[in-house]
Every structure is written in C-alpha cells, then in structure tokens.
N, CA, C and O of each residue as an XYZ file, in Angstrom:
272
protein
N      83.179     27.231     48.654
C      84.436     26.782     49.231
C      85.590     27.386     48.600
O      85.614     27.494     47.374
N      86.579     27.802     49.341
C      87.687     28.531     48.702
C      88.875     27.536     48.412
O      89.061     26.528     49.094
N      89.621     27.882     47.402
C      90.756     27.015     46.991
C      91.978     27.970     46.881
O      91.858     29.153     46.564
N      93.113     27.394     47.154
C      94.225     28.281     46.843
C      95.070     27.666     45.805
O      95.490     26.517     45.943
N      95.346     28.410     44.735
C      95.934     27.887     43.553
C      97.546     28.075     43.515
O      98.215     27.561     42.619
N      98.038     28.740     44.411
C      99.381     29.005     44.470
C      99.818     30.367     43.932
O     100.982     30.764     43.978
N      98.888     30.985     43.467
C      99.229     32.438     42.903
C      99.110     33.400     44.081
O      99.370     34.593     43.926
N      98.745     32.931     45.187
C      98.719     33.957     46.401
C      97.471     34.523     46.702
O      97.338     35.285     47.659
N      96.441     34.173     45.876
C      95.118     34.711     46.079
C      94.121     33.504     46.330
O      94.314     32.411     45.799
N      93.115     33.740     47.111
C      92.125     32.711     47.385
C      91.025     33.047     46.370
O      90.748     34.198     46.034
N      90.391     31.886     45.888
C      89.322     31.985     44.779
C      88.251     31.201     45.197
O      88.451     30.208     45.898
N      87.003     31.577     44.804
C      85.921     30.600     45.095
C      85.922     29.772     43.790
O      86.652     30.039     42.836
N      85.060     28.762     43.827
C      85.122     27.847     42.660
C      84.912     28.496     41.197
O      85.426     28.014     40.187
N      84.213     29.482     41.201
C      83.834     30.070     39.768
C      84.685     31.278     39.502
O      84.319     32.011     38.584
N      85.779     31.594     40.181
C      86.671     32.551     39.786
C      87.765     32.054     39.006
O      88.553     31.289     39.562
N      87.952     32.390     37.715
C      88.834     31.797     36.814
C      89.917     32.892     36.248
O      90.746     32.623     35.378
N      89.786     34.071     36.833
C      90.557     35.146     36.215
C      91.790     35.684     36.851
O      92.149     36.834     36.597
N      92.452     34.928     37.654
C      93.583     35.534     38.428
C      94.883     35.517     37.611
O      95.864     36.156     37.993
N      94.890     34.807     36.518
C      96.040     34.702     35.600
C      97.168     33.776     35.982
O      98.249     33.808     35.394
N      96.891     32.917     37.016
C      97.973     32.005     37.429
C      98.109     30.811     36.713
O      99.100     30.102     36.883
N      97.091     30.473     35.821
C      97.186     29.301     34.954
C      96.645     28.076     35.659
O      96.716     26.985     35.093
N      96.143     28.186     36.785
C      95.607     26.962     37.483
C      94.180     26.771     37.327
O      93.699     25.674     37.613
N      93.450     27.713     36.904
C      92.053     27.726     36.689
C      91.597     27.336     35.284
O      92.247     27.627     34.280
N      90.476     26.679     35.267
C      90.012     26.241     33.989
C      89.487     27.600     33.158
O      89.244     28.661     33.733
N      89.364     27.414     31.841
C      88.835     28.480     31.003
C      87.377     28.110     30.802
O      86.852     27.211     31.458
N      86.734     28.812     29.891
C      85.369     28.473     29.644
C      85.047     27.128     29.152
O      83.930     26.623     29.264
N      86.160     26.510     28.549
C      86.054     25.193     28.017
C      86.429     24.119     29.054
O      86.455     22.944     28.688
N      86.707     24.435     30.269
C      86.940     23.435     31.317
C      88.317     23.006     31.409
O      88.607     22.147     32.242
N      89.274     23.543     30.589
C      90.733     23.279     30.533
C      91.348     23.679     31.812
O      91.133     24.815     32.234
N      92.137     22.812     32.509
C      92.839     23.221     33.666
C      94.149     22.566     33.536
O      94.272     21.345     33.451
N      95.212     23.476     33.520
C      96.473     23.010     33.653
C      96.888     22.375     34.822
O      96.575     22.894     35.893
N      97.651     21.165     34.806
C      97.915     20.434     35.924
C      99.486     20.275     36.117
O      99.974     20.090     37.232
N     100.192     20.355     35.034
C     101.678     20.071     35.014
C     102.413     21.295     34.643
O     101.955     22.023     33.762
N     103.517     21.578     35.247
C     104.237     22.628     34.921
C     105.753     22.239     34.759
O     106.222     21.250     35.322
N     106.450     23.030     33.998
C     107.854     22.707     33.662
C     108.750     22.988     34.819
O     108.331     23.731     35.707
N     109.868     22.502     34.895
C     110.825     22.769     36.085
C     111.146     24.377     36.133
O     111.270     25.009     37.183
N     111.253     24.893     34.902
C     111.439     26.336     34.836
C     110.318     27.141     35.421
O     110.500     28.087     36.188
N     109.054     26.676     34.982
C     107.870     27.407     35.584
C     107.812     27.296     37.120
O     107.539     28.265     37.827
N     108.070     26.131     37.576
C     108.080     25.880     39.025
C     109.078     26.739     39.818
O     108.823     27.275     40.896
N     110.289     26.809     39.131
C     111.403     27.633     39.643
C     110.998     29.123     39.711
O     111.218     29.819     40.702
N     110.413     29.548     38.629
C     109.995     31.004     38.550
C     108.868     31.274     39.629
O     108.867     32.309     40.295
N     107.951     30.331     39.760
C     106.921     30.506     40.851
C     107.588     30.562     42.342
O     107.199     31.353     43.201
N     108.534     29.716     42.517
C     109.146     29.715     43.850
C     109.948     31.210     44.042
O     109.844     31.920     45.042
N     110.657     31.469     43.007
C     111.371     32.825     43.041
C     110.393     33.932     43.290
O     110.630     34.777     44.153
N     109.256     33.959     42.534
C     108.287     34.991     42.862
C     107.686     35.018     44.251
O     107.361     36.044     44.850
N     107.570     33.714     44.721
C     106.974     33.529     46.113
C     107.899     34.131     47.045
O     107.505     34.925     47.900
N     109.209     33.766     46.911
C     110.288     34.227     47.749
C     110.317     35.765     47.859
O     110.467     36.347     48.933
N     110.158     36.398     46.634
C     110.147     37.920     46.688
C     108.921     38.395     47.397
O     108.969     39.389     48.122
N     107.903     37.761     47.223
C     106.573     38.283     47.936
C     106.938     38.124     49.498
O     106.682     39.038     50.282
N     107.517     36.986     49.894
C     107.783     36.921     51.303
C     108.735     37.966     51.829
O     108.540     38.530     52.906
N     109.791     38.218     51.033
C     110.767     39.357     51.508
C     109.966     40.641     51.535
O     110.175     41.371     52.504
N     109.116     41.023     50.666
C     108.342     42.165     50.580
C     107.438     42.230     51.896
O     107.353     43.262     52.562
N     106.835     41.160     52.188
C     106.032     41.082     53.322
C     106.722     41.260     54.550
O     106.203     41.933     55.440
N     107.903     40.700     54.705
C     108.754     40.913     55.935
C     109.087     42.288     56.084
O     109.004     42.843     57.179
N     109.493     42.924     54.956
C     109.867     44.365     55.007
C     108.688     45.256     55.415
O     108.884     46.258     56.102
N     107.442     44.894     54.992
C     106.327     45.677     55.468
C     106.059     45.545     56.967
O     105.689     46.480     57.678
N     106.276     44.323     57.368
C     106.044     43.936     58.786
C     107.063     44.817     59.614
O     106.709     45.534     60.550
N     108.270     44.696     59.203
C     109.383     45.463     59.977
C     109.107     46.862     59.958
O     109.291     47.522     60.981
N     108.633     47.452     58.781
C     108.223     48.957     58.767
C     107.050     49.217     59.725
O     107.009     50.295     60.318
N     106.137     48.334     59.902
C     105.001     48.492     60.792
C     105.478     48.481     62.204
O     105.038     49.261     63.049
N     106.372     47.597     62.436
C     106.785     47.493     63.986
C     107.639     48.785     64.251
O     107.549     49.325     65.353
N     108.402     49.261     63.355
C     109.229     50.469     63.575
C     108.206     51.540     63.818
O     108.281     52.233     64.832
N     107.225     51.711     62.907
C     106.238     52.737     63.117
C     105.473     52.673     64.355
O     105.133     53.745     64.857
N     105.140     51.543     64.943
C     104.448     51.348     66.144
C     105.442     51.625     67.368
O     104.993     52.088     68.417
N     106.661     51.361     67.229
C     107.653     51.646     68.334
C     107.973     53.174     68.367
O     108.181     53.725     69.447
N     108.010     53.824     67.248
C     108.511     55.254     67.280
C     107.407     56.088     66.565
O     107.613     56.603     65.465
N     106.260     56.197     67.215
C     105.066     57.058     66.539
C     105.523     58.493     66.497
O     106.215     58.980     67.390
N     105.130     59.134     65.469
C     105.570     60.442     65.195
C     104.673     61.530     65.959
O     104.917     62.730     65.833
C-alpha cells in the first residue's frame, strides 16, 4: 500500500530514503511534529513545484498547438 508523506513522492511501506523526514529510520523513529518555519518552508517549496508544473503544462500546450 502506498503512502504520501508530503514530499511529493509516493512510497511503499518499506521505502525510507526520500529524505523528507517523514519516514522512520532503521530504529523505527518517525518524526511527527514540525516547527512553523519547517511547515512554511514545505509550503513554499510545494508552491514552487506547482509553478514549475504549470509552466511545463503551458509549454506542452504551446508545443502541441504549434508543432514544428
């Protein structure tokens, strides 16, 4: 079963290496609480990813409308 940890990647239960801080390490530690600054940084990063995705979609639409 896949879970989404908020890092933008989907992981199965045993993948702990995305670097997002949401997955346990070999000792079973899993961070559950984040500071306000960390949450704000995650939201800013997410907003930037969305902007990049929109730009890519707009480029694809332009490419499809005006093939070379």
